TORGUDO-270224 format. One line per 5 residues: their letters; for each residue x, y, z of N, C-alpha, C. Coordinates in Angstrom, 3 decimals, padded with zeros to 6 digits, always signed. Atoms other than C-alpha are relative to their C-alpha. Layout:
A	X:Y:Z:X:Y:Z:X:Y:Z ~ ...
% end
This chain:
XXXXX	-000.562:+001.239:+000.684:+066.833:+115.241:+114.243:-000.677:-001.277:+000.059 ~ +000.833:+000.906:-000.534:+065.100:+112.033:+114.851:+000.705:-001.218:-000.350 ~ -001.025:+001.306:+000.545:+067.080:+108.610:+114.910:-001.028:-001.273:+000.105 ~ +000.885:+001.476:+000.002:+064.898:+105.269:+113.935:+000.514:-001.266:-000.636 ~ -000.206:+000.910:+000.458:+065.564:+102.276:+113.568:-000.708:-000.904:-000.630
XXXXX	+000.592:+001.102:+000.787:+064.475:+099.465:+111.048:+000.214:-000.988:-000.251 ~ -000.280:+001.773:+000.113:+064.574:+095.583:+111.231:-000.964:-000.504:-001.308 ~ +001.031:+000.738:+001.352:+063.684:+094.257:+107.593:+000.075:-001.902:+000.658 ~ +000.170:+001.508:-000.037:+064.574:+090.682:+108.890:+000.144:-000.476:+001.458 ~ -000.119:+000.186:-001.388:+064.130:+089.591:+112.451:+000.987:-001.068:+000.146
XXXXX	-000.655:+000.880:+000.233:+066.174:+086.619:+111.498:+001.534:-000.069:+000.181 ~ -001.156:-000.281:+000.199:+069.320:+088.544:+111.082:+000.607:+000.294:+001.736 ~ -000.605:-000.263:-001.131:+069.565:+089.195:+115.097:-000.432:-001.198:+000.910 ~ +000.275:+000.863:-000.644:+068.565:+085.858:+115.709:-001.244:-000.185:+000.833 ~ +001.278:-000.359:-000.885:+065.015:+086.494:+116.863:-001.078:-000.476:-001.360
XXXXX	+001.085:+000.172:+000.900:+061.723:+084.995:+115.411:-000.823:+001.017:-000.339 ~ +000.667:-001.416:+000.414:+059.170:+086.900:+113.530:-001.437:+000.022:+000.344 ~ +001.016:+000.410:-000.871:+056.193:+085.917:+116.072:-000.245:+001.103:+000.704 ~ +000.163:-001.154:-000.642:+054.641:+088.717:+117.649:+000.484:-000.101:+001.551 ~ -000.511:-000.115:-001.207:+055.783:+087.555:+121.253:+001.560:+000.308:+000.134
XXXXX	-001.529:-000.752:-000.050:+059.473:+088.497:+120.078:-000.266:+001.410:+000.093 ~ -000.555:-001.407:+000.042:+058.680:+092.078:+119.811:+000.548:+000.617:+000.865 ~ -000.382:-000.866:-000.945:+059.652:+093.096:+123.054:+001.558:-000.120:-000.094 ~ -001.119:+000.171:+000.386:+062.858:+091.701:+122.236:+000.766:+000.765:-001.052 ~ +000.114:-000.937:+001.134:+063.191:+093.490:+119.005:+000.060:+001.434:+000.477
XXXXX	-000.080:-001.303:-000.450:+062.514:+096.403:+120.774:+000.982:+000.132:+000.838 ~ -001.181:+000.277:-000.918:+065.298:+095.874:+123.278:+001.189:-000.023:-001.150 ~ -001.093:-000.160:+000.948:+067.705:+095.412:+120.216:-000.208:+001.373:-000.600 ~ +000.423:-001.344:+000.676:+066.235:+098.571:+118.547:+000.612:+001.031:+000.677 ~ -000.313:-001.252:-000.972:+066.686:+100.674:+121.565:+001.707:-000.111:+000.579
XXXXX	-001.856:-000.048:-000.356:+070.599:+099.470:+122.073:+000.202:+000.366:-001.157 ~ -000.241:-000.482:+000.827:+070.891:+100.150:+118.817:+000.049:+001.412:-000.295 ~ -000.228:-001.705:-000.197:+070.026:+103.978:+118.903:+000.698:+000.602:+000.632 ~ -000.953:-000.831:-001.102:+071.595:+104.292:+121.838:+001.470:+000.305:-000.244 ~ -001.646:+000.021:+000.558:+074.922:+103.500:+120.607:+000.057:+000.915:-000.981
XXXXX	+000.343:-000.651:+000.803:+074.078:+105.298:+117.759:+000.568:+001.710:+000.462 ~ -000.148:-000.731:-000.667:+073.492:+108.423:+119.792:+001.204:+000.226:+000.537 ~ -001.666:-000.498:-000.499:+076.813:+107.880:+121.872:+001.111:+000.456:-001.065 ~ -001.376:+000.025:+000.819:+079.027:+107.763:+118.895:-000.824:+001.567:-000.751 ~ +000.046:-001.361:+000.579:+077.539:+110.868:+117.228:-000.052:+001.265:+001.228
XXXXX	-000.129:-001.394:-000.863:+077.801:+112.746:+120.366:+001.802:+000.003:+000.286 ~ -001.577:+000.328:-000.064:+081.407:+111.261:+120.718:+000.909:+000.881:-000.930 ~ -000.600:-000.222:+001.411:+082.036:+112.047:+117.123:+000.285:+001.997:-000.209 ~ +000.038:-001.388:+000.042:+081.279:+115.770:+117.946:+000.920:+000.921:+000.984 ~ -000.829:-000.396:-001.278:+083.307:+116.295:+121.350:+000.916:-000.963:-000.119
XXXXX	-001.204:+000.763:-000.182:+086.604:+114.370:+120.788:+000.875:+000.431:+000.884 ~ -001.447:-000.853:-000.649:+088.752:+116.349:+123.096:+000.476:-000.873:+000.931 ~ -000.574:+000.812:-001.092:+091.006:+114.371:+125.600:+000.406:+000.709:+001.073 ~ -000.731:-000.790:-000.808:+092.142:+115.771:+128.553:+001.783:-000.331:+000.036 ~ -001.011:-000.202:+000.182:+095.792:+116.417:+128.840:+000.813:-000.990:+000.703
XXXXX	-000.303:+000.926:-000.853:+096.329:+113.657:+131.460:+000.384:-001.020:-001.315 ~ +000.371:+001.337:+000.882:+094.828:+111.232:+129.172:+001.005:-000.041:-001.409 ~ -000.681:-000.354:+001.025:+096.328:+112.549:+126.229:+001.616:-000.608:+000.060 ~ -001.085:+000.561:-000.172:+099.853:+112.045:+127.565:+000.443:-001.275:+000.728 ~ -000.176:+001.799:-000.035:+099.489:+108.648:+128.905:+000.466:-000.853:-001.170
XXXXX	+000.181:+000.571:+001.116:+099.142:+107.736:+125.554:+001.712:-000.036:-000.708 ~ -001.337:+000.037:+000.815:+102.685:+108.953:+124.272:+001.181:-000.632:+000.767 ~ -001.056:+001.041:-000.149:+104.674:+106.778:+126.224:-000.343:-001.077:+000.832 ~ +000.144:+001.067:-000.614:+104.892:+103.289:+127.699:-000.335:-000.113:+001.464 ~ +000.718:-000.224:-001.448:+102.972:+102.367:+131.116:-000.188:-001.167:+000.377
XXXXX	+000.504:+001.338:-000.742:+102.623:+099.562:+133.436:-001.439:+000.017:+000.463 ~ +001.433:+000.166:-000.336:+099.001:+098.654:+133.656:-000.414:-001.570:+000.110 ~ +000.153:+001.525:-000.206:+097.664:+095.635:+135.483:+001.090:-000.773:-000.074 ~ -000.740:+000.757:+000.046:+100.696:+094.579:+135.876:+001.155:-000.063:-001.560 ~ -000.874:+000.331:+001.432:+101.941:+094.544:+132.127:+000.072:+001.236:-000.792
XXXXX	-000.380:-001.354:+000.678:+103.514:+096.964:+130.068:-000.877:+000.400:-001.270 ~ +000.657:-000.369:+001.062:+101.683:+098.957:+127.564:+000.551:+000.549:-000.642 ~ -001.159:-001.282:+000.579:+103.557:+100.592:+124.871:-001.089:+001.378:-000.744 ~ +000.439:-001.242:+000.232:+102.983:+103.880:+123.606:-000.961:+000.144:-000.998 ~ +000.638:-000.402:+001.336:+100.433:+105.145:+120.944:+000.350:+001.368:-000.373
XXXXX	-000.244:-000.972:+000.288:+102.019:+108.254:+120.107:-000.580:+000.632:-001.226 ~ +000.698:-000.514:+001.217:+100.694:+110.947:+118.083:+000.521:+000.311:-001.421 ~ -001.030:-000.179:+000.815:+101.695:+111.343:+114.610:+000.529:-001.699:-000.404 ~ -000.826:+001.713:+000.550:+103.661:+107.442:+114.437:-001.198:-000.362:-001.064 ~ +001.041:+000.723:+000.847:+102.159:+105.957:+111.293:-000.773:-001.279:+000.407
XXXXX	+000.312:+001.096:-000.406:+101.701:+102.676:+113.140:-001.686:+000.307:+000.881 ~ +000.880:-000.483:-001.103:+099.434:+104.436:+115.897:-001.050:+000.503:-000.979 ~ +001.020:-000.662:+000.664:+097.253:+106.449:+113.059:-000.401:-000.968:-001.191 ~ +000.637:+000.605:+000.977:+096.947:+103.621:+110.724:-000.831:-000.809:+001.117 ~ +001.085:+001.000:-000.779:+095.577:+101.030:+113.827:-001.180:+001.299:+000.601
XXXXX	+000.980:-000.584:-000.626:+093.334:+103.858:+115.083:-001.177:+000.217:-001.019 ~ +000.760:-000.129:+001.338:+092.188:+104.584:+111.520:-000.949:-001.164:+000.121 ~ +000.477:+001.348:+000.666:+091.713:+101.131:+110.932:-001.668:-000.597:+001.218 ~ +000.739:+000.333:-000.770:+089.538:+100.439:+113.966:-001.425:+000.763:+000.081 ~ +001.282:-000.577:+000.279:+087.148:+103.231:+113.434:-000.839:-000.331:-001.093
XXXXX	+000.979:+000.543:+001.292:+085.800:+101.532:+110.321:-000.796:-001.099:+000.548 ~ +001.197:+001.261:-001.184:+084.128:+098.740:+112.856:-000.984:+000.302:+000.916 ~ +000.760:-000.598:-001.274:+082.402:+101.390:+114.937:-001.571:-000.084:-000.140 ~ +001.994:-000.032:+000.044:+078.656:+100.700:+113.497:+000.130:-001.750:-000.038 ~ -000.079:+001.177:-000.162:+079.676:+097.170:+113.422:-000.354:-000.823:+001.333
XXXXX	+000.301:+000.265:-001.765:+077.619:+095.644:+116.596:+000.661:-001.091:+000.024 ~ -000.240:+001.280:-000.504:+078.946:+092.268:+116.532:+002.104:-000.118:-000.004 ~ -000.797:-000.014:-000.285:+082.518:+093.816:+116.665:+001.133:-000.440:-001.055 ~ -000.796:+000.156:+001.326:+085.758:+092.812:+114.494:+001.190:-001.030:+000.960 ~ -000.961:+001.059:-000.232:+088.504:+090.006:+114.876:+001.364:+000.247:-000.437
XXXXX	-001.374:-000.271:+000.484:+092.448:+089.971:+114.259:-000.139:+000.242:-001.346 ~ -000.164:+000.154:+001.849:+091.820:+089.035:+110.789:-001.061:+001.279:-000.583 ~ +000.761:-001.422:+000.488:+089.210:+092.027:+110.199:+000.811:+000.883:-000.015 ~ -000.773:-001.163:-000.383:+091.410:+094.436:+111.787:+001.143:+000.107:-001.140 ~ -001.264:+000.253:+000.731:+094.723:+093.202:+110.125:-000.326:+000.467:-001.432
XXXXX	+000.320:-000.513:+001.532:+093.147:+093.544:+106.391:-000.170:+001.657:-000.360 ~ +000.465:-001.501:+000.017:+092.156:+097.345:+107.109:+001.549:+000.345:+000.464 ~ -001.252:-000.829:-000.428:+095.453:+098.164:+108.950:+001.072:-000.573:-001.239 ~ -001.038:+000.420:+001.147:+097.622:+096.462:+106.077:-000.567:+001.163:-001.363 ~ +000.379:-001.013:+001.052:+095.849:+098.626:+103.587:+000.437:+001.632:+000.140
XXXXX	-000.349:-001.372:-000.127:+096.422:+101.868:+105.384:+001.575:+000.376:+000.289 ~ -001.307:+000.155:+000.277:+100.086:+100.933:+105.496:+000.594:-000.350:-001.191 ~ -000.525:+000.233:+001.692:+100.203:+100.364:+102.132:+000.492:-001.167:-000.325 ~ -000.387:+001.448:-000.043:+100.658:+096.382:+102.407:-001.138:-000.624:-000.363 ~ +001.169:+001.017:-000.082:+098.987:+093.460:+101.748:-000.617:-000.619:+001.195
XXXXX	+000.406:+000.840:-000.905:+097.024:+091.499:+104.352:+001.212:-001.336:+000.543 ~ -001.479:+001.291:-000.181:+099.789:+088.566:+104.237:+000.858:+000.596:+000.589 ~ -000.903:-000.218:-000.517:+102.235:+090.822:+104.875:-000.117:+000.302:+001.610 ~ +000.222:-000.070:-001.439:+100.843:+091.627:+108.345:-000.138:-001.097:+001.040 ~ +000.316:+001.313:-000.994:+101.200:+088.699:+110.964:-001.101:-000.206:+000.979
XXXXX	+001.178:-000.145:-001.169:+098.461:+087.685:+113.091:+000.447:+000.482:+001.493 ~ -001.030:-000.331:-000.979:+101.388:+087.993:+115.691:-000.136:+001.225:+000.331 ~ -000.360:-001.476:-000.106:+102.254:+091.617:+115.153:-001.812:+000.807:-000.193 ~ +001.125:-000.186:-000.165:+097.958:+092.207:+114.934:-000.282:-000.342:+001.535 ~ +000.425:+000.116:-001.516:+097.858:+090.758:+118.454:+000.859:+001.190:+000.212
XXXXX	-000.653:-001.036:-000.883:+100.356:+093.320:+119.822:-000.516:+001.401:-000.383 ~ +001.035:-001.105:-000.164:+098.467:+096.143:+118.167:-001.306:-000.049:+001.063 ~ +000.974:+000.186:-000.754:+095.131:+094.749:+119.731:+000.256:+000.160:+001.633 ~ -000.697:+000.024:-001.775:+097.170:+094.115:+123.353:-000.138:+001.570:+000.084 ~ -000.285:-001.482:-000.502:+098.306:+097.772:+123.192:-001.189:+001.101:+000.227
XXXXX	+000.923:-000.726:-000.037:+094.903:+099.233:+122.330:-001.010:-000.682:+001.232 ~ +000.730:+000.752:-001.015:+093.271:+096.711:+124.821:+000.255:+000.822:+001.495 ~ -001.039:-000.532:-001.326:+095.897:+097.949:+128.002:-000.326:+001.575:+000.048 ~ +000.118:-001.436:-000.027:+095.192:+101.433:+126.882:-001.546:+000.396:+000.516 ~ +001.225:+000.010:-000.254:+091.452:+100.866:+127.748:-001.052:+000.489:-001.363
XXXXX	+000.598:-000.991:+001.162:+090.539:+102.044:+123.961:-000.699:-001.151:-000.785 ~ +000.658:+001.200:+000.374:+089.215:+098.468:+122.905:-000.468:-001.021:+000.971 ~ +000.518:+000.952:-000.868:+087.198:+095.990:+124.984:-000.036:-001.738:-000.689 ~ +000.063:+001.445:+000.273:+087.121:+091.888:+124.295:-001.603:-000.067:+000.048 ~ +001.136:+000.094:+000.262:+083.561:+090.912:+123.629:-000.227:-001.731:+001.106
XXXXX	-000.514:+001.315:-001.006:+082.958:+087.980:+126.412:-000.099:-001.128:-000.717 ~ +000.250:+001.268:+000.463:+083.339:+084.748:+125.571:+000.092:-000.229:-001.510 ~ +000.166:-000.387:+001.262:+084.418:+085.691:+121.883:+001.444:+000.249:-000.234 ~ -001.246:-000.280:+000.129:+087.700:+086.426:+120.293:-000.365:+001.676:-001.065 ~ +000.696:-001.458:+000.720:+085.919:+089.778:+118.763:+000.090:+001.202:+001.496
XXXXX	+000.139:-001.033:-000.815:+086.382:+093.225:+119.946:-000.557:+001.297:-000.545 ~ +000.422:-001.106:+000.519:+085.270:+096.520:+119.963:+000.044:+001.378:+000.706 ~ -000.578:-001.180:-000.901:+085.791:+100.338:+120.712:-001.094:+000.080:+001.149 ~ +000.421:-000.578:-001.084:+085.091:+101.777:+123.926:-000.308:+001.445:-000.078 ~ +000.529:-001.175:+000.005:+083.557:+105.056:+124.499:+001.654:+001.163:-000.278
XXXXX	-001.476:-000.807:-000.068:+087.378:+106.429:+125.190:+000.840:-000.367:-001.417 ~ -000.549:+000.147:+001.252:+088.731:+104.703:+122.238:-000.291:+000.314:-001.308 ~ +000.921:-000.723:+001.600:+086.375:+106.204:+119.798:+000.446:+001.649:+000.406 ~ -000.288:-001.109:+000.024:+087.049:+109.470:+121.415:+001.621:+000.379:-000.599 ~ -001.401:-000.162:+000.531:+090.864:+108.753:+121.094:+000.021:+000.202:-001.385
XXXXX	-000.125:+000.412:+001.355:+090.749:+107.310:+117.495:-000.345:+001.176:-000.834 ~ +000.295:-001.061:+000.745:+088.882:+110.405:+116.354:+000.839:+001.414:+000.289 ~ -000.657:-000.956:-000.562:+090.774:+113.046:+117.995:+001.459:-000.248:-000.794 ~ -001.290:+000.294:+000.152:+094.012:+111.208:+116.827:+000.026:+000.242:-001.911 ~ +000.049:-000.023:+001.088:+092.779:+110.861:+113.255:-000.629:+001.507:-000.870
XXXXX	+000.588:-001.329:+000.305:+090.915:+114.350:+112.805:+001.027:+000.970:+000.049 ~ -001.153:-001.052:+000.271:+093.866:+116.590:+113.781:+000.998:-000.299:-000.898 ~ -001.043:+000.130:+000.893:+096.330:+114.856:+112.003:-000.420:-000.088:-001.468 ~ +000.619:+000.228:+001.475:+094.454:+114.293:+108.604:-000.345:+001.493:-000.229 ~ +000.860:-001.178:+000.241:+092.435:+117.628:+108.733:+001.198:+001.482:+000.232
XXXXX	-001.148:-001.150:-000.099:+095.176:+120.036:+110.370:+001.246:-000.180:-000.201 ~ -001.227:+000.122:+000.115:+098.449:+118.756:+110.890:+000.592:-000.264:-001.515 ~ -000.406:+000.117:+001.471:+099.079:+117.130:+107.690:-000.259:+000.782:-001.258 ~ +000.335:-000.927:+001.122:+098.010:+119.711:+105.298:+000.844:+001.633:+000.391 ~ -000.558:-001.166:-000.528:+099.617:+122.502:+107.658:+001.567:-000.257:-000.277
XXXXX	-001.109:+000.357:-000.246:+102.560:+120.576:+107.992:+001.100:-000.680:-001.620 ~ -000.307:+000.141:+000.972:+103.100:+119.901:+104.029:+000.935:+000.768:-000.259 ~ -001.094:-001.038:+000.996:+104.705:+123.092:+102.788:+001.446:-000.011:+000.880 ~ -001.101:-000.425:-000.815:+107.073:+122.993:+105.644:+001.307:-000.891:-000.305 ~ -001.275:+000.849:+000.373:+109.297:+120.508:+103.960:-000.057:+000.202:-001.164
XXXXX	-000.480:-000.584:+001.240:+110.370:+122.511:+100.860:+000.933:-000.584:-000.430 ~ -001.089:+000.192:+000.700:+112.601:+122.237:+098.310:+001.607:+000.783:+000.439 ~ -000.986:-001.074:-000.390:+114.637:+125.135:+099.864:+001.127:-000.594:+001.087 ~ -000.835:+000.216:-001.345:+117.580:+124.207:+102.697:-001.118:+000.426:+000.941 ~ +000.511:-000.150:-001.522:+115.970:+123.894:+106.042:+000.150:+001.233:+000.551
XXXXX	-000.522:-001.335:-000.759:+117.847:+126.844:+107.542:-000.334:+001.398:-001.039 ~ -000.052:-001.241:+000.535:+116.656:+129.147:+104.842:-001.310:+000.677:+000.343 ~ +000.945:-000.898:-000.875:+114.602:+132.125:+105.353:-001.418:-000.605:-000.357 ~ +000.995:+000.676:+000.802:+112.001:+130.420:+102.984:-000.813:-000.691:+000.822 ~ +000.455:+001.030:-000.967:+111.783:+127.349:+105.081:-000.713:+000.274:+001.432
XXXXX	+000.159:-000.759:-001.483:+111.674:+129.463:+108.706:-001.628:+000.449:-000.356 ~ +001.494:-000.881:+000.107:+108.633:+131.620:+107.206:-001.345:-000.999:+000.060 ~ +000.917:+001.289:+000.146:+106.746:+128.029:+106.532:-000.363:-000.464:+001.089 ~ +000.024:+000.902:-000.961:+107.322:+126.461:+109.419:-000.601:+000.919:+001.233 ~ +000.490:-000.736:-001.034:+106.470:+129.740:+111.727:-001.586:+000.201:-000.273
XXXXX	+001.724:-000.070:+000.249:+102.964:+129.988:+109.460:-000.472:-001.253:+000.176 ~ +000.612:+001.174:-000.673:+102.352:+126.256:+110.478:-000.307:-000.177:+000.872 ~ -000.257:+000.079:-001.666:+103.502:+126.667:+114.118:-001.304:+001.271:+000.326 ~ +000.978:-000.900:-000.531:+100.660:+129.843:+114.195:-001.189:-000.599:-000.470 ~ +001.180:+000.696:+000.539:+098.183:+127.884:+112.189:-000.508:-001.001:+001.291
XXXXX	+000.694:+000.680:-001.388:+098.434:+125.157:+115.174:-000.217:+000.586:+001.026 ~ +000.684:-000.542:-001.113:+098.417:+127.117:+117.913:-001.245:+000.868:+000.107 ~ +001.139:-000.380:+000.147:+095.596:+129.011:+116.533:-001.106:-001.094:+000.259 ~ +000.866:+001.016:-000.646:+093.766:+125.642:+116.595:+000.097:-000.319:+001.297 ~ -000.074:+000.875:-001.303:+094.648:+124.489:+119.960:-000.980:+001.169:+000.812
XXXXX	+000.588:-001.056:-000.770:+093.505:+127.970:+121.037:-001.860:+000.019:-000.385 ~ +001.550:+000.134:+000.410:+090.108:+127.462:+119.523:-000.586:-001.101:+000.429 ~ +000.263:+001.575:-000.529:+090.066:+123.702:+120.871:-000.304:+000.772:+001.456 ~ +000.108:-000.286:-001.272:+090.529:+125.039:+124.118:-001.104:+000.646:+000.293 ~ +001.280:-000.936:-000.098:+087.787:+127.934:+123.870:-001.108:-000.991:+000.117
XX	+001.044:+001.084:-000.187:+085.274:+125.094:+122.836:-000.400:-000.649:+001.066 ~ +000.248:+000.689:-001.270:+085.791:+123.187:+125.747:-000.394:+000.691:+001.261
% end
């Protein structure tokens, strides 16, 4: 597989069309290719170490500030990590407003139902955990490699494995019934099998 970058309008990057600008266009193209390859690599190997995963499950003190937890399976955590993935290929990053619109949709709300302050809280905890970084001299953010790896792990495991497997665990039968217990054990076995496979691959 070969990755190539085509620039149709150099002014999209604030660069003129004269030949003297070719080195700058070359630099931009190589940077875009490297970023794409990094994302492709991480998307195929988004495993987190146990320590890194556990650190996200509880509040921590980072640089003298309290970093709220990003608990796996929590609706808000899943929504914000899904939302930041939508900007992974946006070179100029994303703003509070950009993320708020996507975050609201994933929670089944309108953007005006999510306050800028609420979104600032989400941005702050992502930043303190090292999942996003602020672009210098701007109010824009972008995912770090650790953030991309974390967002992919959270969203893929939850959407592709836990949610489909756990859906039958909440049947119409009473929770203590033999049918409910059989479904729960089936779900547990499927999760354990996936974890064993993931550990072997790592």
